[in-house]
MARDRENVEX-660591 format. One record per residue (C-alpha): residue in one letter; z, y, x. Coordinates in steps of 0.2 Angstrom, whole numbers, padded with zeros to 4 digits, always signed. Example, Ala and Ser with C-alpha at 12.3 -4.5 7.8 and 13.67 -1.06 7.14 Angstrom:
// MARDRENVEX-660591
A+0039-0022+0062
S+0036-0005+0068
This chain:
// MARDRENVEX-660591
M+0075-0397-0073
R+0092-0406-0072
E+0107-0403-0083
K+0124-0402-0075
S+0141-0403-0084
T+0156-0393-0078
T+0173-0390-0085
S+0176-0375-0096
L+0188-0362-0092
G+0191-0360-0111
V+0185-0343-0112
D+0181-0345-0131
G+0197-0353-0135
S+0188-0370-0139
S+0190-0387-0131
D+0184-0389-0114
V+0167-0398-0119
S+0156-0394-0104
A+0140-0383-0106
T+0123-0389-0102
P+0113-0374-0096
E+0096-0377-0089
K+0095-0374-0070
Q+0081-0372-0058
A+0090-0383-0046
G+0103-0396-0050
D+0116-0389-0038
G+0118-0373-0048
S+0109-0362-0036
P+0100-0346-0042
P+0081-0346-0041
E+0075-0345-0023
Y+0068-0327-0024
A+0086-0321-0027
G+0089-0322-0009
T+0106-0332-0010
T+0113-0335+0007
S+0130-0343+0004
S+0123-0360+0009
L+0117-0353+0026
A+0134-0345+0028
R+0143-0362+0027
E+0132-0370+0041
E+0141-0376+0056
G+0142-0364+0070
E+0139-0349+0060
E+0147-0333+0066
I+0151-0324+0050
N+0163-0333+0038
Y+0160-0327+0020
H+0173-0338+0012
T+0190-0330+0018
L+0199-0325+0002
S+0214-0334-0005
W+0217-0330-0024
W+0231-0318-0020
R+0220-0308-0007
A+0206-0308-0020
A+0219-0300-0033
V+0224-0287-0020
V+0206-0282-0017
L+0203-0281-0036
V+0219-0271-0039
A+0214-0259-0025
E+0197-0257-0032
T+0202-0255-0050
V+0218-0245-0050
S+0211-0230-0041
L+0201-0217-0050
G+0204-0224-0068
I+0223-0222-0068
L+0221-0203-0063
S+0213-0199-0079
L+0223-0209-0092
P+0238-0196-0095
S+0225-0183-0100
V+0216-0196-0111
I+0232-0200-0120
A+0234-0181-0122
T+0217-0180-0130
L+0219-0196-0142
G+0237-0194-0146
L+0251-0206-0140
V+0249-0220-0152
P+0230-0221-0153
G+0230-0219-0134
I+0242-0234-0131
I+0232-0245-0144
V+0215-0241-0136
I+0222-0245-0118
C+0229-0262-0124
V+0213-0267-0134
I+0201-0263-0119
A+0213-0272-0107
V+0212-0288-0118
I+0193-0286-0120
S+0191-0284-0101
G+0202-0299-0097
Y+0192-0310-0109
S+0175-0304-0101
G+0182-0308-0084
L+0185-0326-0089
V+0167-0327-0094
F+0162-0321-0076
G+0173-0335-0069
H+0165-0348-0080
F+0147-0343-0076
C+0151-0344-0057
Q+0159-0361-0060
Q+0143-0367-0066
Y+0132-0357-0054
P+0143-0356-0038
D+0130-0348-0027
I+0130-0332-0037
R+0134-0316-0027
S+0128-0302-0038
F+0122-0297-0056
G+0105-0299-0049
D+0107-0318-0046
A+0114-0320-0064
G+0100-0311-0071
A+0088-0322-0061
I+0096-0338-0068
M+0095-0332-0086
G+0078-0324-0086
E+0070-0339-0078
A+0078-0352-0089
L+0074-0342-0105
W+0057-0334-0101
G+0050-0341-0085
P+0049-0336-0066
A+0041-0318-0069
A+0055-0314-0081
G+0068-0321-0069
R+0061-0310-0055
A+0061-0294-0067
C+0079-0298-0073
F+0085-0300-0055
L+0078-0283-0050
L+0084-0274-0065
L+0102-0281-0064
G+0104-0281-0045
W+0098-0264-0042
G+0107-0258-0058
Q+0123-0264-0051
T+0119-0256-0034
V+0116-0239-0042
F+0132-0241-0052
M+0141-0244-0035
V+0134-0228-0028
F+0139-0218-0043
I+0157-0224-0041
M+0156-0220-0023
G+0152-0202-0028
S+0167-0202-0039
H+0178-0207-0024
L+0170-0193-0013
L+0173-0181-0027
T+0191-0186-0028
W+0193-0185-0009
S+0187-0167-0010
I+0200-0163-0024
A+0213-0171-0013
L+0209-0161+0003
N+0208-0145-0007
N+0225-0148-0014
L+0232-0153+0004
T+0224-0137+0012
D+0226-0124-0002
S+0207-0124-0003
S+0206-0116+0014
Q+0188-0123+0017
C+0172-0125+0008
T+0173-0140-0004
V+0156-0146+0002
M+0162-0147+0019
W+0177-0158+0014
T+0165-0169+0004
G+0154-0171+0020
I+0170-0175+0031
G+0174-0189+0018
L+0156-0196+0019
I+0159-0199+0038
I+0176-0207+0035
F+0170-0218+0021
F+0155-0224+0031
L+0166-0228+0046
F+0177-0239+0036
N+0161-0248+0029
I+0156-0255+0046
G+0163-0272+0043
R+0151-0285+0035
T+0164-0295+0025
L+0179-0292+0013
E+0191-0301+0025
Y+0197-0286+0034
T+0195-0275+0018
S+0208-0287+0009
Y+0221-0281+0022
M+0217-0263+0020
S+0218-0266+0001
I+0237-0270+0003
A+0239-0252+0010
S+0228-0245-0004
S+0238-0254-0018
L+0254-0248-0010
S+0246-0230-0009
I+0242-0228-0027
L+0258-0236-0033
S+0268-0224-0022
A+0258-0209-0027
V+0260-0213-0046
L+0278-0217-0045
V+0282-0201-0036
T+0272-0191-0049
I+0282-0200-0063
V+0299-0197-0055
D+0294-0179-0052
V+0288-0175-0069
A+0303-0184-0077
V+0315-0173-0067
E+0305-0156-0067
K+0294-0156-0082
P+0282-0145-0072
I+0267-0141-0082
G+0265-0134-0100
S+0276-0138-0115
T+0285-0154-0117
S+0279-0156-0135
I+0269-0172-0139
D+0257-0177-0152
I+0259-0195-0159
F+0242-0193-0168
R+0229-0180-0165
Q+0214-0173-0174
M+0199-0171-0163
G+0180-0170-0163
F+0170-0186-0161
T+0163-0181-0144
T+0180-0177-0137
G+0187-0194-0143
F+0173-0204-0137
L+0174-0197-0120
A+0192-0201-0119
T+0188-0219-0123
T+0175-0220-0110
N+0188-0214-0097
I+0199-0229-0102
A+0184-0241-0101
I+0181-0236-0083
A+0199-0239-0078
F+0195-0258-0081
C+0178-0258-0073
A+0182-0270-0059
H+0169-0282-0066
S+0155-0274-0056
C+0163-0282-0040
F+0168-0299-0048
F+0153-0309-0042
T+0155-0303-0024
V+0174-0306-0024
M+0172-0324-0031
S+0158-0328-0019
E+0170-0325-0005
L+0185-0335-0012
K+0190-0351-0003
N+0192-0360-0020
K+0182-0353-0035
A+0194-0363-0046
D+0207-0350-0042
W+0198-0336-0050
P+0209-0336-0066
K+0224-0333-0055
A+0217-0318-0047
L+0210-0311-0064
C+0227-0314-0072
A+0236-0305-0058
L+0224-0290-0059
Q+0225-0288-0078
I+0244-0289-0078
L+0246-0276-0064
D+0233-0264-0069
T+0238-0263-0088
S+0256-0262-0084
L+0254-0248-0072
Y+0241-0239-0083
L+0253-0239-0098
V+0269-0234-0089
S+0261-0220-0079
A+0250-0213-0094
I+0265-0213-0106
V+0278-0206-0095
I+0267-0192-0087
Y+0261-0187-0104
I+0278-0186-0112
F+0285-0176-0099
V+0271-0164-0095
G+0264-0162-0112
P+0246-0158-0119
D+0241-0148-0103
V+0242-0163-0092
P+0229-0161-0078
S+0216-0173-0073
P+0217-0181-0060
A+0235-0183-0065
L+0242-0182-0047
S+0241-0163-0049
A+0255-0164-0062
A+0269-0162-0049
G+0280-0147-0051
S+0279-0139-0033
D+0265-0136-0021
V+0273-0145-0008
L+0276-0161-0018
R+0258-0160-0025
K+0253-0161-0007
V+0264-0175-0003
I+0258-0185-0017
W+0239-0182-0013
G+0243-0187+0005
I+0250-0203-0001
A+0235-0206-0012
L+0222-0204+0002
P+0222-0222+0007
T+0217-0229-0010
I+0204-0215-0013
V+0196-0221+0003
I+0198-0240+0003
A+0193-0242-0016
G+0177-0232-0012
V+0174-0243+0003
I+0175-0259-0008
Y+0161-0252-0019
G+0151-0248-0004
H+0153-0265+0003
V+0146-0273-0013
A+0131-0261-0014
G+0128-0264+0005
T+0129-0283+0003
F+0116-0283-0011
M+0104-0272-0001
F+0106-0281+0015
E+0103-0298+0007
R+0087-0292-0001
V+0080-0288+0015
F+0087-0301+0026
G+0091-0315+0014
G+0088-0333+0022
T+0087-0326+0040
E+0099-0327+0055
H+0103-0309+0052
V+0114-0313+0037
V+0125-0326+0046
R+0125-0319+0064
R+0129-0302+0071
T+0112-0298+0078
R+0107-0281+0085
L+0094-0279+0071
G+0106-0284+0058
T+0119-0273+0064
I+0108-0258+0065
A+0101-0262+0047
W+0118-0263+0040
L+0124-0247+0047
S+0108-0238+0041
M+0110-0245+0024
M+0128-0240+0022
L+0124-0222+0029
G+0110-0220+0017
I+0120-0225+0001
W+0135-0214+0006
L+0123-0200+0008
L+0117-0203-0010
A+0135-0204-0016
F+0137-0187-0007
V+0123-0180-0018
I+0130-0186-0034
A+0148-0180-0030
E+0141-0162-0027
S+0129-0163-0042
I+0142-0168-0055
P+0158-0160-0049
I+0168-0162-0065
F+0180-0177-0063
N+0182-0183-0081
S+0163-0180-0085
L+0157-0190-0070
L+0168-0204-0074
S+0162-0204-0092
L+0144-0203-0086
V+0147-0219-0075
A+0156-0228-0090
A+0141-0224-0102
L+0127-0229-0090
F+0135-0244-0081
V+0152-0250-0086
S+0146-0252-0104
W+0134-0266-0098
F+0142-0273-0083
S+0159-0275-0090
Y+0155-0279-0108
G+0137-0281-0113
I+0131-0292-0099
P+0146-0304-0099
G+0143-0306-0118
M+0125-0311-0114
M+0131-0323-0100
W+0142-0332-0112
L+0128-0333-0125
F+0116-0340-0112
L+0128-0353-0106
Y+0132-0360-0123
R+0115-0357-0132
H+0114-0375-0137
E+0131-0376-0144
Y+0133-0361-0156
S+0138-0372-0171
Q+0152-0379-0161
R+0158-0363-0154
K+0157-0350-0169
V+0172-0340-0163
G+0165-0338-0146
V+0148-0333-0153
V+0156-0319-0164
A+0167-0313-0149
N+0153-0312-0137
I+0140-0304-0149
G+0154-0292-0151
L+0155-0289-0132
V+0136-0285-0133
I+0138-0273-0147
I+0153-0264-0138
G+0142-0262-0123
F+0128-0255-0133
L+0139-0242-0142
L+0148-0237-0126
C+0131-0234-0118
A+0122-0225-0132
V+0136-0215-0139
G+0145-0212-0123
L+0129-0205-0114
W+0126-0193-0129
S+0144-0187-0128
T+0144-0185-0109
I+0128-0175-0109
D+0134-0164-0124
S+0151-0161-0114
L+0142-0157-0098
A+0130-0145-0107
G+0144-0135-0114
S+0155-0135-0098
S+0156-0120-0087
S+0172-0125-0078
S+0164-0130-0062
K+0147-0128-0054
P+0137-0140-0043
W+0135-0137-0024
T+0148-0123-0022
C+0161-0120-0009
A+0173-0115-0024
S+0189-0125-0025
N+0189-0140-0037
A+0208-0143-0035
């Protein structure tokens, strides 16, 4: 073992005294069984360049991936919690999410070859408990991240079917629309890197911004749905309130893609710039859209919020504008899931760095397979808010909060006495992750059990 010092990003607010985590290799590489391939990808003559993102393009990818499904549920969340509590919870979760994002950056700065949560788990498990534990942590976190991606992909397919039903006046079977979405999403996932996805992400960001702005202007002019009364504070049951909180948490769930995006940055030191741009843009847009739409629509604001527009024609226009972000954000999640699976099978071989026939066939087969799984999820849990809450409870709780807290505690495990504020803050992250998981899962199951608004695997409209 050899210790290596690096410069801190200051995620605990302390001085930049470098940490000294134990590593299996002095160059910060994950254990060999993690299948890390970035060193191969940098060899001279390689065909696929995995280091193509500038910080601003990384920020665009993250904004496109984050500001998609989450923003659509926030007006109804404020209607549930009340105006003031809703604003406070959004701001608090934004700050916590930004802090945990800095932890990701610092971890990658010290272990630059990480490409997934599996790699991070392998490093922590092996350093603390040995090779067997490292292998177990690698599999648990790596495949857990992949399953999370598939659930989010299912959410995008569900939103796609809602959009198509709105656009076509529910003229066709909902399952058919979901199946068409599966084919379209799969076709956009043919590419093997995020380089071209970053260009598509510009269209995605403009798409959701335009759709939300048109909705805001329309509701401000027309006040289309329900009364215009608002509740500053509201009394509610525990299950209802906690489900609303989990919907806010999923609006900041970009963390699941952080490792993949950072691994494709040209300069990893630029990560704080990309993260800062993401947090400023998504928090500002969340607050403006949620507050304005709720104030003008009232307590009956629908979820997804794009259906709040007054006329049928305008609702169709808005959903049409939103289609690019529904597709492209789902494609980014598909890329992350596919990359992990592909590198588990072909890590360390020429198929990763070159476009071989076998590699191409395997990539397409894997992408088709995970989109088929996403299709099953979308049709099995057809209630938009409940599916988001389930995803938040099972996965966002850990990948956005609990595990980043563990990562910080691992990095500074020999310096707790010098970093007391950071210790308290990151133990708090772990506790937040646990509570979101345990209580959120119970609340979501309770909500699904009592719901009769939508049935699985039906042709009935979900618009």
